[in-house]
N, C-alpha and C positions, 0 to 999 in steps of 0.2 A: 620420676620412676616410681617405686611402690610408694604408697601413701601419699605424698607431693604430687605426684601425677594425676591421682585422683582428682584433685583439687585444681590444677592447672593447667597441666599438659603440654602440648607442643609448642617449640619456638611460635612456628606460624600462628598456631591459635591464640598463643598470649598474646604476641604483637598487634594480631588484626581483629580480634573480635570486638569481634571477630568470627572471628574468623572461622640311541637305537636298542630298544628295549629287548632282552631276550625273555621277558617274562609274559605269560598268555596276556591279550590286550583286555581290558575291562570294559563290560558291555555298556553301550552307549545307546542312548533314547531320550525323548524328551517324557515328562510327567512328574508326576509326584513321587520322589526317591523316598523311600521309608526304610527303616532298620528293623529288622525282626530280631528285637531285643525284647527281654521280661518285660512284662507290663503293657506290651501292643506295640505297634509300629509308630516311629515319628516320621510325620512327613518334613521334607526339607526343600523340597521344590529346586531339585538342582539337576544338572545333565552331569556324566560321568564318561570324559574324555578318557585314553590311555597316554601313557608318558609320551609317546610320537606326536601328539597333538599338541605339547607344551613347547612353543618357538624357544629356541635355544638351550632346552633341557640339556643337550649331550656336550655345551659349550660350558658349563658353570663349574664353579672349583667346589663341588659338592663334600669336600672336606672340611671346609669353613663351615658348612651347614652343619655338618656332624657334631662340631664341638659344641654349637648351640645347642642342638638336640639332647647332649649327653648333660647338660646342665638342666634341660627338662627331666631326663632322667634320674637326677638327684632327689627330686619332687615326687616321681613316680615310685621312687623304692621307699619314699616315706608313709606311703597311703595304702589304704584297707585294700585288697584285691577287687572289691564289690564295688568302690568308687568310682563314681563316674569321672570322668576326665573333664568331662565340660559339664554345662548346665542342662543337657539332655544327651542322649546316647548316641547322637549322631557319631561321635569320636571314640564311642565305647566306654569301657570301664579300664581300670588300673590292671585287671588281668589280662585284657588285649596289648598292652603295652610291656609288661614286664618282660615277655619272654624277647621282644626288639630290643628293649634297653640291655639285655646280658650281650646279645648279639653285638651290640654299637660297642661296647667296651674294648673290643680290642682294633677297631678302626682310627687311625689317626689323623689328624687334620691334614697331613700331606698326602694321604692316600685317596686322591681323587677318583680314581677308577674304582677302588673297592666300597667307598663311600657311594658312589652311583649306583652300582650292581647293589648295596644294602638296599637303599631305598626302592629302587623298582622290583627287588623280589619280596619287600615287606610291605608297602605301602600301597593305594592305588588313590588316583585323583579323583577330586569330586569338584566340579565347577561353583561357583558362589556367584548366587544370580547371575546367570548367562545372560553375557549380552550386555551386563551394565557396568560402567565404569564408575569411579569413586576418587576422593580425593586424597593424596597421600604425601604427609608433611615429615618434618624430620625434628629429632633433636639432640642432644647431646650431654655429656657429662662436661661441665666445668672445670676447668683448671686455672687457679689463682694462687697469687703470692702470697706467703703469710708469716707471721712471728707469735711464738707466746706471749709476748709483751708489747705492749706499745711504744710506738716512738712516731717521731717526725713522718717516717714514711708509713708505716703500720698503723693506721689509725681510725680502720674503718672497723666495727666490731661484729662478729657473728654472734648472736644471743643464744644461751640456753632457754628452754622452756620456764617462764618463772614462775612462781609460785602462785597459783589464782586467786587474785584480788577480788572482793565482795563485789565491787561494781563494774567487772570487767576489766580485759587488757586494754593499754591504751593505744591508739592508732599510729600510724607511720610518722605523722609529723611531731605528735607528742615524743615518741621515742628519738626522733632526731633531734628534738631539742632536750633529750636529756630524763627522760621520763625512766629509763631503766639503769641510768649510769650510777656508778658507785654502790652498786648492788652485788657486784661479785659474778655477775651472769655471763660476763665475755667468756665466750667458750676459745676464740683464740681473735687475732687482728688480721686485717688483709690491707693491702696498699691501692684497691680499686674500688670505688663506689659504686660504681656502673655494673662492675663485673659481680660484685655482692648481690645488685639488685636482680642480675640474671641469674645469679646461683638459684634466689629464692624461687623463680620461675622452672626451674629445672627441678628444684628440689633435692638433689645432691650432687656433689661433685668432689674434686681434687683439689689440696692445698699443698704446692710445695714450699716447705719451710725454710728459714735462713739457713740451716744447717743443711740443705739438700735432702732431707728427709722427706716424705711424702705421707699425709695423714687423708683419708676420707672422712665427708663430712656427709650427713645425711638428715633427712627430714625428721623432727622431732614433735611439731604441732605448729600453731598457728594461734595469731591473736584472736581469731572470731571474726573479724570485720571483714563485709565482703572485698570480692576482688575486683580491681577496674583494670582493663588493659590500656596502657597508657599511649599504645600504637593507636588508639582511637583519637584520642585528643590530637595527636600530630598529624592525624589524617582530615579532622575536622578544621586545624590550622591551615591546611593548605600544603604542608610539607612534603607530602607524597599521597598519592593514590592509594586504594585500598591493594590493587596490585602490586605496586610500588613497594607497600612496606614490609618490613623486615626487620631483624634484630639488627642489623647492619645501619640501617637508617636511623633507628633509636638512639643507637651508642653514638654514631657520628652526630647527631642533635645535640646531646648530651654535652659530647665532647666540645662541641662550638660553642655551646650556650653555658659555661659553667656557673654563671650566676643565677640560671633559671633550673639546673639540673635538679636540686632536691624538691623545688616546687612541682616539677613534673612527676618525679617519684610519689609525692606524697597526694598525688592524687589518687594513688592506689593505696587505701588504706592497710590492707591487708598485709601483716608482717610475719614472715617464716620465724619459727625458732630451728636450732641445728643441735645436734649431737655427733659425737666420734663415731665413725663404725669401725669394727673390729676388723675388716679388712680394706684394701683400696679398691676393689670392682665395684663397678656399677651394679645394683640389683634391681630386678623389675619386680612383677606382681609374683605372688608364693616366693618371695625371697630368691627369683633363680637368677644368676650372675648372667650379665649383659654382653651381648658378644658383638662388637661394632660393625655395622653391615648386615649383619644377618640376625638382628631381634629386632620384631615390630611389635609396636603396641596395637592392640585391637578394641573394638567393642564386646567384650566376652559373652555378652546378649546372642551374637551371629556367630561367634567365632570362639571354638573352645582354647583356652591358655593352654600352650604346651605342644598344639599340634606345629608341623611343619605346613608351608604356604610355597606354592610357586607363584612370586610376583614379576608382574610384568607390568611396567612405568615408563611413560614418557615425561618428556619436558621435568628431567632429575639434573641436577648442577654437578653431573659427570662428564667425563670424556665421552662423547655420540649423543650425548642426551637423553639414553634411556638405560634402563638395567632390567636384566631378566635371570631372576636369582632364586635360590631356595632360601627363605628365611625360617623364623621360626615365633610363633605367638606368643612373647613372653612378658607382656607390659599392659597396662591399660592407663586411661586418660580421659579427665572429664571431658573433652570435647572431642573425643574419639568415639564417635557415635553412628551406627548405619551399618548395612550388611556388608559396604565396600566401604571401607575407612581406614587408614593405618597412617603409623607414626613411625618412623625408620629411624632406630639408633645408630649415631654417626661415631661413636666413640669419645673420645676427649683432646684436647687440644686446639689450636687457630685452627685446623684445616676443619676439624670435625665441626666448630662453630660456624664457620662460613657456609659450610654445604648445608649443615641443619639451618641456619638463620633464614635460606633463601629458597627452600625446598617445597614448590607447591606442584607437585607432579599429579598427573591423571593414569589412573591404571584398571588392574582386576587381579586377583589372584583366585589359585585353585587351592583347595584342602587337601592335605595327604591324610588317609586315615588308614587304620591296619588292614590287611588284606581277610584277616579271622573276622571282621564284622562282614555279618550277612545282610545283604541289601536286597531289595525287593523292588521294583518298578511298577507302581500303578498307575492308572489310567485317570486324567483330571477329570474331574465330574464335570 
């Protein structure tokens, strides 16, 4: 998620590496699509379909995506009208989005038809890298069990950021041997060292305390040592092939080899430090609250943060093996690179961990941009 996800990213990358519309149709045609914005046209090399060309569009639960879009709108309302939504004018400026955000206020998550009509009336779909498919992985928000005090059960600490020493921070092996012990840096204690290790990969999570209360923990910093994906070592050992490797494989091996568990973790010298979050919700880039199943981490050099995306993917660990749904680009990650690459947020809990841990799907997406943006199709040279 925000901050940490720029460092480690998705479950798959971390363990492997690694690894019928009533609106007018949008004009179609091949060529270099450009935007008529101040400062000159911006080529984006796309084709533009209409909503009728999006397979499964009419069957989606658009209200769930509306909830994610409304989280984007929180950021929109805090920006100058002239600010670009992305790194280029392709998705327009904040001024193009504010009227849409005002219209979105009154549409509830259960208003499926109203949400669908809203998107069709106010957006137009743009194909990203026509004909090209990419990799879509998953990530989740870990849920751990914890206590404010150390005990026989709760004996794995989550650390605050230590004062910066002159010679740099200790690595994971040194910290495991007690380099930070007794310095009052323990934020809280959890009962599972494996879950604590995976929490570092995800960057933030929830901790259910002994009294039943839930606290959020988020990325606060790291010790400065390079990250090493321990899944790579298990592949080298013949535990699994690259295609078989997953978070679940790593957890199973650590559980079955408790005497070697810490040694495997120590291969990754990088350690993440945490802070308490003011709220329990997972946050992505621009501090946008993430919506399970509807928030997607993207490469912001290709896809503007905050925009809706129609995602079509196969080999997904869900019933039927495929998804066709509206998501919103609300996060980034260090391994999320390229014009067709995404990381789907699954939420929290065991089901989310299972799905995110094995997701290695192939798919494509279409970007939805405000209809107020003027586009012109120019012939390729």
